[in-house]
Backbone bond lengths (Angstrom), bond angles and torsions (degrees), N, CA, C in turn:
res aa  C-N    CA-C-N  psi(-1)  N-CA   C-N-CA  omega(-1)  CA-C   N-CA-C  phi
1 X - - - 1.379 - - 1.570 103.33 -
2 X 1.377 111.58 122.13 1.508 116.44 -179.41 1.572 117.94 -58.85
3 X 1.180 124.19 148.94 1.399 122.41 178.02 1.597 108.89 -86.15
4 X 1.275 115.11 144.23 1.445 114.49 -175.83 1.521 105.49 -79.12
5 X 1.357 109.42 152.16 1.558 117.49 -175.91 1.509 108.02 -71.81
6 X 1.395 114.13 138.22 1.489 126.09 174.16 1.442 110.50 -78.38
7 X 1.323 115.23 128.03 1.475 114.46 178.11 1.618 111.61 -67.80
8 X 1.278 109.52 159.28 1.496 113.92 -179.72 1.617 113.41 -59.74
9 X 1.351 113.37 -33.26 1.481 116.08 174.04 1.436 111.76 -54.42
10 X 1.434 112.86 -59.71 1.508 114.93 -174.21 1.648 112.38 -66.36
11 X 1.354 118.98 -29.22 1.331 123.72 174.77 1.550 112.61 -60.63
12 X 1.294 114.82 -38.84 1.507 121.88 -178.26 1.523 105.50 -73.14
13 X 1.270 113.20 -47.70 1.407 119.92 -177.48 1.478 115.52 -60.27
14 X 1.306 119.95 -37.86 1.342 128.33 -178.56 1.638 108.21 -71.10
15 X 1.455 115.17 -44.12 1.324 119.68 177.54 1.493 110.35 -66.70
16 X 1.260 128.09 -39.32 1.486 129.20 177.78 1.525 106.69 -62.38
17 X 1.398 117.46 -50.49 1.477 118.20 -175.90 1.559 108.59 -64.31
18 X 1.249 122.40 -41.09 1.477 124.02 179.02 1.448 111.29 -63.67
19 X 1.326 119.92 -41.48 1.571 121.54 -178.29 1.450 108.40 -68.32
20 X 1.464 120.56 -42.74 1.365 120.34 -179.91 1.601 116.89 -70.85
21 X 1.369 111.30 -22.97 1.436 117.67 174.88 1.508 111.04 -72.56
22 X 1.423 116.14 -37.26 1.405 122.76 170.58 1.530 115.12 -61.60
23 X 1.232 115.09 -39.09 1.510 119.45 175.01 1.573 107.06 -65.55
24 X 1.240 119.97 -47.81 1.377 126.23 -179.54 1.545 110.89 -58.08
25 X 1.294 118.21 -38.50 1.465 122.77 -178.55 1.492 107.32 -72.49
26 X 1.256 117.83 -48.70 1.532 121.35 179.21 1.584 110.77 -57.38
27 X 1.435 118.63 -39.58 1.410 115.83 -176.52 1.483 107.05 -76.34
28 X 1.253 121.71 -39.07 1.505 125.35 -175.00 1.540 106.38 -63.17
29 X 1.317 115.02 -59.37 1.548 117.11 -170.16 1.494 111.47 -88.24
30 X 1.381 121.56 -19.18 1.436 122.13 177.60 1.580 108.38 -70.75
31 X 1.288 122.38 -43.20 1.326 122.69 176.05 1.488 115.56 -57.97
32 X 1.304 115.30 -42.42 1.559 120.87 177.56 1.447 111.94 -69.81
33 X 1.401 115.13 -40.12 1.456 118.27 -178.06 1.581 110.65 -66.94
34 X 1.314 114.83 -37.84 1.501 117.84 -177.98 1.483 118.36 -103.54
35 X 1.381 111.86 19.25 1.451 119.30 -174.78 1.606 111.73 -52.09
36 X 1.368 112.27 -51.25 1.493 115.36 -179.54 1.432 112.36 -54.24
37 X 1.284 115.91 -50.53 1.474 115.97 -178.63 1.514 113.50 -65.89
38 X 1.288 120.47 -37.01 1.446 124.77 172.40 1.521 112.07 -64.40
39 X 1.227 121.37 -29.32 1.544 123.82 -179.50 1.566 106.34 -72.46
40 X 1.282 119.89 -9.88 1.516 113.25 -178.66 1.602 108.08 -77.74
41 X 1.361 120.57 -13.68 1.352 124.76 178.65 1.507 109.44 -106.29
42 X 1.283 117.34 152.45 1.505 123.97 177.36 1.492 113.90 -116.04
43 X 1.274 116.38 142.69 1.342 122.49 179.83 1.534 108.35 -136.27
44 X 1.355 117.11 114.34 1.464 122.80 -173.53 1.470 115.00 52.49
45 X 1.345 110.63 40.20 1.472 113.02 -178.58 1.498 121.56 88.00
46 X 1.317 113.49 -17.56 1.527 120.50 -177.23 1.571 109.21 -104.23
47 X 1.246 119.04 147.94 1.496 119.97 172.46 1.583 106.13 -60.17
48 X 1.364 111.95 146.21 1.436 121.48 -169.23 1.654 106.00 -65.92
49 X 1.338 118.31 -41.94 1.342 120.80 177.09 1.442 118.17 -55.83
50 X 1.422 115.76 -44.60 1.390 123.05 171.28 1.547 115.98 -58.73
51 X 1.353 110.72 -50.56 1.502 118.64 175.42 1.520 112.56 -50.80
52 X 1.318 117.14 -51.53 1.447 121.99 -178.19 1.534 110.15 -60.26
53 X 1.311 116.39 -45.29 1.500 119.55 -178.41 1.475 109.98 -70.29
54 X 1.312 127.24 -34.23 1.347 127.62 -177.35 1.591 113.63 -85.47
55 X 1.321 115.37 -43.23 1.417 119.15 -176.86 1.543 113.27 -118.06
56 X 1.271 121.87 -58.12 1.391 123.75 -168.93 1.580 116.23 -55.06
57 X 1.325 113.78 -47.41 1.400 116.07 -175.86 1.692 110.39 -65.36
58 X 1.300 114.57 -31.51 1.423 116.36 176.66 1.537 113.74 -65.06
59 X 1.284 115.90 -36.52 1.493 118.37 176.41 1.441 110.10 -71.54
60 X 1.455 117.06 -37.54 1.427 114.23 170.84 1.432 118.69 -58.88
61 X 1.348 120.65 -40.23 1.440 123.44 174.46 1.528 114.54 -58.61
62 X 1.467 110.16 -44.07 1.483 113.53 176.11 1.559 111.36 -63.86
63 X 1.332 125.59 -30.61 1.360 132.12 179.14 1.638 104.99 -68.83
64 X 1.226 116.16 -42.76 1.442 119.55 173.65 1.395 118.39 -57.66
65 X 1.284 117.37 -44.22 1.448 127.16 176.65 1.569 109.74 -65.61
66 X 1.198 116.93 -46.40 1.471 120.82 179.97 1.559 111.59 -62.75
67 X 1.420 110.46 -44.24 1.447 113.53 -177.79 1.569 109.47 -67.31
68 X 1.323 120.75 -41.31 1.407 126.45 177.94 1.548 109.78 -56.67
69 X 1.353 116.73 -38.50 1.526 119.68 -169.08 1.483 98.94 -74.91
70 X 1.295 124.33 -49.49 1.452 124.90 -175.63 1.435 117.91 -61.78
71 X 1.457 112.41 -36.11 1.429 117.44 178.90 1.514 116.19 -77.35
72 X 1.368 114.15 -28.89 1.485 120.89 167.99 1.437 114.04 -64.09
73 X 1.340 116.60 -41.61 1.481 123.49 176.34 1.568 112.26 -56.22
74 X 1.387 112.80 -47.16 1.431 119.82 -179.74 1.563 109.23 -69.71
75 X 1.291 120.15 -40.63 1.437 119.53 173.23 1.483 113.56 -60.45
76 X 1.380 115.81 -42.99 1.493 112.40 176.76 1.476 115.79 -67.29
77 X 1.308 119.79 -28.72 1.412 123.94 174.18 1.544 112.16 -65.95
78 X 1.310 114.34 -46.96 1.469 120.58 178.11 1.587 113.27 -57.26
79 X 1.358 109.65 -44.67 1.521 113.69 -177.61 1.496 108.46 -95.14
80 X 1.283 122.31 18.02 1.509 127.16 169.92 1.666 107.84 51.07
81 X 1.307 113.76 53.07 1.439 119.14 174.49 1.514 105.82 -96.07
82 X 1.383 116.04 122.08 1.438 116.42 176.98 1.501 114.32 -62.38
83 X 1.329 113.88 154.35 1.426 118.63 -172.01 1.525 108.04 -63.33
84 X 1.343 116.88 133.45 1.481 121.47 176.96 1.482 113.13 90.75
85 X 1.381 118.18 -7.91 1.375 117.61 -175.49 1.562 112.27 -90.29
86 X 1.293 118.74 -26.62 1.529 121.65 172.81 1.437 111.98 71.13
87 X 1.184 121.64 26.50 1.662 126.64 171.36 1.413 109.16 75.86
88 X 1.277 124.29 26.36 1.498 129.20 175.81 1.498 111.77 -92.38
């Protein structure tokens, strides 16, 4: 049975979500994986690995959420999705 064709809206939404999840994954596990190397450098008196784990990654997550929100609003506007409909 052939698969139904995915609309351009959902194709872009899936691509955006996948790329932002990849950024999230690299940030989350990259800091942990390279913590010893990052701790060789200091930032505001704290080891850089500690600073990223405690402060920096949180702000990166917040940036991901803000970027996703703005990008989805523009995708909704391009594909003329009424507010609150979510592309359905």
